[in-house]
C-alpha positions in Angstrom: -62.5 59.9 66.0 -65.8 58.2 65.8 -69.2 58.2 67.3 -68.3 54.3 68.2 -66.3 55.6 71.1 -68.9 58.3 72.6 -67.3 61.4 70.7 -68.9 63.7 68.6 -67.9 66.3 65.6 -64.9 64.5 65.1 -63.4 65.6 68.7 -62.7 62.8 71.3 -64.5 63.6 74.8 -61.9 65.8 76.8 -59.8 67.0 74.0 -59.4 70.8 73.8 -61.5 72.1 71.1 -60.0 73.0 67.5 -57.4 70.3 68.2 -56.6 66.9 66.2 -55.1 65.4 69.5 -57.0 62.4 70.8 -57.9 61.7 74.6 -54.6 60.2 76.0 -54.8 56.4 75.5 -55.1 54.1 78.5 -52.9 51.5 79.2 -55.2 48.3 78.9 -53.0 46.4 81.3 -53.9 48.8 84.0 -57.5 48.8 83.7 -59.7 48.2 86.8 -62.2 45.2 87.0 -64.3 44.6 84.0 -67.2 44.2 85.8 -68.7 47.4 87.7 -68.1 46.8 91.4 -67.0 43.2 91.2 -63.6 41.4 91.3 -61.7 40.8 88.4 -62.4 37.9 86.1 -60.9 34.6 87.1 -60.4 33.5 83.7 -57.2 35.9 83.6 -58.3 37.4 80.2 -56.8 40.7 79.2 -59.3 43.3 80.0 -59.2 44.7 76.4 -60.2 40.9 75.6 -62.7 40.9 77.7 -64.0 43.9 76.5 -64.3 42.7 73.1 -66.3 39.5 74.2 -68.8 41.8 76.0 -69.1 43.5 72.5 -69.7 40.4 70.8 -72.4 39.6 73.4 -74.1 43.0 72.1 -72.6 45.4 74.3 -71.8 48.5 72.3 -70.4 50.6 75.3 -67.8 47.8 75.5 -66.6 48.2 71.8 -66.4 52.1 72.5 -64.1 51.3 75.5 -61.9 49.2 72.7 -62.1 52.1 70.3 -61.0 54.9 73.2 -58.3 52.4 74.0 -56.8 52.0 70.6 -57.8 55.2 68.5 -54.5 57.0 69.1 -52.2 54.1 68.5 -54.2 52.9 65.3 -54.4 56.2 63.8 -50.7 57.0 64.3 -50.0 53.5 62.4 -52.4 54.5 59.7 -51.2 57.8 59.2 -47.3 56.4 58.8 -48.8 54.2 55.9 -50.9 57.2 54.1 -49.0 60.3 54.8 -52.1 62.3 55.3 -54.0 63.1 58.6 -57.5 63.6 57.2 -57.3 60.2 55.1 -55.7 58.4 58.2 -58.7 59.8 60.3 -61.2 58.3 57.9 -59.6 54.9 57.3 -59.1 54.6 61.2 -62.9 55.2 61.7 -63.5 53.0 59.0 -61.4 50.2 60.6 -63.3 50.7 64.0 -66.7 50.5 61.7 -65.5 47.3 60.1 -64.3 45.8 63.2 -67.9 46.0 64.7 -69.3 44.8 61.6 -67.0 41.9 61.8 -67.2 41.4 65.8 -68.1 37.6 65.6 -64.8 37.1 63.6 -62.5 37.7 67.0 -61.4 34.4 68.1 -59.0 35.8 70.6 -55.9 34.1 68.7 -54.6 37.7 68.2 -54.9 40.7 70.4 -57.8 43.0 69.9 -55.1 45.7 68.7 -53.6 43.0 66.2 -57.2 42.2 64.9 -57.8 45.9 64.3 -54.5 46.7 63.1 -54.9 43.9 60.2 -58.3 45.6 59.1 -56.8 49.0 59.1 -53.7 47.9 57.4 -55.5 46.0 54.7 -57.7 49.2 54.1 -54.5 51.7 53.9 -52.9 49.6 51.4 -55.9 49.2 49.2 -56.4 52.9 49.4 -52.7 53.6 48.3 -53.0 51.2 45.5 -56.2 53.1 44.5 -54.8 56.6 44.7 -51.3 55.3 43.2 -49.3 58.1 44.6 -46.2 58.6 46.6 -46.8 60.4 50.1 -44.7 63.3 51.5 -44.2 63.1 55.2 -43.7 66.0 57.1 -42.3 66.5 60.8 -44.7 69.8 60.7 -47.8 67.6 61.0 -47.5 65.4 64.1 -49.5 62.4 64.3 -50.7 63.3 67.8 -50.1 62.8 71.4 -51.4 59.1 71.4 -48.4 57.8 69.3 -46.3 55.1 70.8 -43.1 57.0 69.7 -41.9 60.2 68.6 -40.8 61.3 65.1 -37.4 61.1 66.4 -37.8 57.7 67.8 -39.1 56.3 64.4 -36.5 57.8 62.5 -33.5 56.4 64.7 -35.3 52.9 64.6 -35.6 52.9 60.7 -32.1 54.4 60.3 -30.7 51.9 62.6 -32.3 49.2 61.0 -31.5 50.0 57.6 -27.6 50.4 58.8 -27.7 47.1 60.3 -28.9 45.5 56.8 -25.9 46.9 54.9 -23.4 44.5 53.5 -20.5 46.0 55.0 -21.9 46.8 58.4 -20.6 50.3 58.3 -22.2 53.0 60.6 -24.4 55.4 58.8 -23.1 59.0 58.5 -24.1 61.3 61.3 -27.1 63.5 60.6 -28.7 66.3 62.2 -31.8 65.1 64.2 -34.3 67.1 62.4 -32.7 66.7 58.8 -32.3 62.9 59.5 -35.8 62.4 60.7 -37.3 64.2 57.7 -35.2 62.2 55.4 -36.4 59.1 56.6 -40.0 60.0 56.6 -39.9 61.5 53.2 -38.0 58.2 52.2 -40.6 56.0 53.7 -43.3 57.9 51.9 -41.7 57.1 48.4 -41.7 53.3 49.1 -44.4 51.0 47.8 -47.4 50.5 50.3 -46.5 46.8 50.9 -42.9 47.9 51.8 -44.1 50.7 53.8 -46.6 48.5 55.8 -43.8 46.1 56.8 -41.4 48.8 58.1 -44.4 50.5 60.2 -45.4 47.0 61.4 -41.7 45.9 62.4 -39.7 49.1 63.3 -42.6 51.5 64.4 -45.2 49.2 65.9 -43.0 46.4 67.2 -44.9 43.4 65.6 -43.3 40.0 65.8 -42.5 38.2 62.6 -45.4 35.8 63.0 -47.7 38.5 63.9 -46.5 40.4 61.0 -47.0 37.0 58.6 -50.8 36.4 60.2 -51.9 40.0 59.5 -50.6 40.3 56.2 -51.7 36.4 55.2 -48.1 35.5 54.5 -45.8 32.7 54.9 -43.1 33.5 57.3 -40.2 33.2 55.0 -42.1 35.4 52.3 -42.7 37.9 55.2 -39.1 38.1 56.1 -38.0 38.4 52.5 -40.4 41.4 51.8 -38.9 43.0 54.9 -35.3 42.5 53.9 -36.5 43.9 50.4 -38.2 46.9 52.2 -35.1 47.8 54.2 -32.8 47.7 50.9 -35.3 49.8 49.4 -35.2 52.1 52.2 -31.5 52.2 52.4 -31.5 53.1 48.7 -33.5 56.0 49.1 -31.2 56.9 52.1 -28.1 56.1 50.2 -26.8 59.9 50.4 -26.9 59.7 54.1 -25.7 56.1 54.7 -22.6 56.6 52.5 
């Protein structure tokens, strides 16, 4: 993804040549001691927070480890926002670069991933506003092995959420798996960038309302209202499947 993580030519270390898949992401909660050969930090800091703090002290290698931890997940989230693999790759790399430039702004009030996601989602929204066009998502262009959820999981989550927002609470019409998935992802690509962002954050990334409000710089009530409108907009795009 980036030279920040110690990779070259756009292919992560250990990835098969000619593929776009990134190195399988490590679980930050299962990492070993931060200090080489030493005991775990007694402060109770999460390993990823400790790494970012080391990066703030000038350890570029520590920041590279943060990149490796989160590059797959962040790339997949950005891909769901912009719908283009190359643009998602470039925006993800730019997000990590800006994170390095703004490393001193990390205060630990949010997780390192949330802090990086805030940078990435703002870049993605700005990019979509500039290009000012809808995106077509395809199941034939997977986001890679590092995503938190498969396309099927994401589509199911979005359909379930939209169905629960219907006034009559009627169950959605049964769709064949691939047809449903493609319909949901295509509908997502037709939404405004701001609506797409809150749907990805809540129903795919699993952010809570306060995290979303913090990332987007919105009052909590405004955030909830935007999410509701986004689900209504997605429902309208999917009305043929929800009748």
